[in-house]
N, C-alpha and C positions, 0 to 999 in steps of 0.2 A: 202101793203100802194101803191108798184109801183114795177116797173122793166124797167133798161134801155131799150131803143130800139135799133132793130140791126145795128150792127154798132158803137156802143156810149158801154160810162162809166160814172159811177156814181162816181163822188168826195163827200162824208156826209161830211158838214159843221158843223151842230147844226140841233139840231131836239130840236124842244120845248113844249112843254105838259100845257093842259089847265084844269086844272082841276075843274069845276065848282059844285061840292056835297059837302055834307060835311065832309067828311069824306077823308083818307087818300089813296092813288088810286097809285100803286107801275108802271113804267113802263121801259119797258126793251128793248131796241131795238134789232136786228137780223137779220139774212141774209138767206135766203133757196135759197138749191140749188140740182137739182134729186130730189127734194123731201123730201128732209130730212132737217131738220129747226137749223141752230146753233148760240149756242152764243158767246157772244165774253167777254160782260162788265155786273156786274151786273147792275140790275134793279137802277132806281132812284126813291125815294118815295116823291111825292107830294101833300103839303099839300093842307085842304080842302081849296074853292075857293082858291085856287092859280094857277098861272104862272110860271113856269121855264123850266129851261133847263135841257133833260134826257142826261146822259153821253153817250159818244159816240168814248169812248177812244180807242184808236188801233183800231177801223176800217178798213175794207178791203178796200179798192174799188170796186164794182161793176161791173161785168159785163151783160151782155144781157140775159144771163144762170141765174141770181144771182135777187131776189127778196129781196127787204125791207122789213122785220115786223115789227111790234113792238106789245110787247104783255102789255094788259093793266089790270093788276087785280080786276078790276071794270071794269063796259059796260058803264062806260059812259066819259064825258069827249069828248078834239083833242088833234090831234098833229100837227103842223105845221116842214116837215121839207126844210130842206136850200141844194139845193146842185149846186155843178156844174156836167151839162152837155158839156162829148169831145167826141172826135174821138176814134175810138180805134187806128187808126194810130198814136196818141200822144205816147212819149216815157216812158211816166209813167206809170205805171199797177202793180199791186196786181198778185203776182202770189198764186194759195193756193192750196195748200196739203189738201185732206179732208175724206184722208181711208189710214192708218198711219199702215207700217208694225212692226215686233215687228224686234228692231237696225236700220243698217241706211238705212234711207229715202230721200230721192232728193227733194227737196222742188221751187229749181230755178237752173236752166242753160244760162248764158249768150251766145246766140247767135250767129254766126259764123257773123263777118264786125260789131258787135257791141262792145262797152266797157259798161261799168255799175258801178253805186251805188247803197247804198239802199238809199232810202227817207224818212224820217218818217214822218206819219201824223200824229205832234204832236198835243193832248190839253190839252187847261187848263178846265180839265173833262168836260166841256158838245161843246164847242167852238174849234175849230181846226182856232192853232193863228202863226201855223211854218212849214215846215218844218224843223227837226234837228232830231239828230241822236238817239233821246231815241223813244221807243216803235217799233224797230227794230232788230229781227222777232221775231214773234209772237208767242206763242202754246198756246192752247189751251185744258183741261184738261175737258173730261166729263164721264171718260169713267167708272164710278160708284166704281173708288179705286184707291188710292195714286199711279202714276208714277213717276220711277227715267227716267233724261232724259241729252241730252243735243246737245248742237249746235254745229259745223264743217265747214269748209270749205276745198273742195278739186280743189288742179288744175286738169288743165285742162289733161284727158289721166292719174289720179294721184287720190289716194285712201284718202279720210276723215281722220283727226289724234284723236286719242283719246284726252280727257283733259288729257291739263298738258303735251305733247308730240306733237312734230311738231312745226312748224312756223305757219303751218294750224288749230291748234286747237287755239280757241279763247274763249276758258271760259277754267277756272283752274281744274274743278274739276265737274262732275255729279250731278242736281240738283233734289230737290222733288218736286213735286207738286199734289196738292188735289183736288181732284176728284170736277168739278162747277168752276175751280176759271182756271183764265189766268194769265200767263207768259210775260215780254215784257226785258228783259234782260242786252239787247248791249245800251250801250249809247259813243261808235263811230259808222262810217260810214263804212261798207264794201266794198270794189273796186270790182272788177272781170274784165278779158278778158276773152275774145270767149273759150267758152267751159270751166272756171273755174262754179264753182258749190256748192252752198248752204245746207249740209246735218241733219237734225233733228235724233238725236236716238236715240228711247224710249225703254223701256223693256217689253214691248208687244203690240199688238196687236189688243186689245180690241178696239170697238168701244165705245159713239164717241171720238174719237181725230182727232185736226187739225192745221193746223201750214201756216203760210202767213209771205207776207218778199214783201213791196212794193220797185220798182226798178224805178229809170229813169236808162234809154238806149242808148248809144247815141253810133250812128252809125260814123264809121270808114272807 
């Protein structure tokens, strides 16, 4: 579909698909970075001769290094994308980690001179309607097998905590996620001071796994 211009970011507000054919077509929103296309959420089936929204739940903010991709199960129809293009100087961005090691992986670190909080882009299935504590952070598993994983926090200069241990454990237990799925489990805002970091622990380095979190950074 397109790529943000240099120095710009895209916040995808909605994607509408028009299916003029006599059969259903499934449309799936994805993003491409460095030659690899990453899934986000399951596709949306649009009935014959219908127009409807395509799911963009948990979609990250895109940078100039990213490309918005739409996969269609049949070669007919059209898509209409509504987005906000804004400067990379904005305090709102998505930190993405698109290659995960076995064990701890730092997805986001709050920069020096800033404080930050998670800022979820929450969709009512197909349309952005508010910033909320839902759908952040996000983990996507396309590794070909079920992965065991958990999120945790680390203070500046410290170490992340295991599930259910210490004040920085943000989940009570490890979770499992089957391949071909995405999960965003947090229902609260996370706040950071300079040097604090968000960590994802996964039980394998198998490609393709990805994690991302959207942050609002405030200079202090």
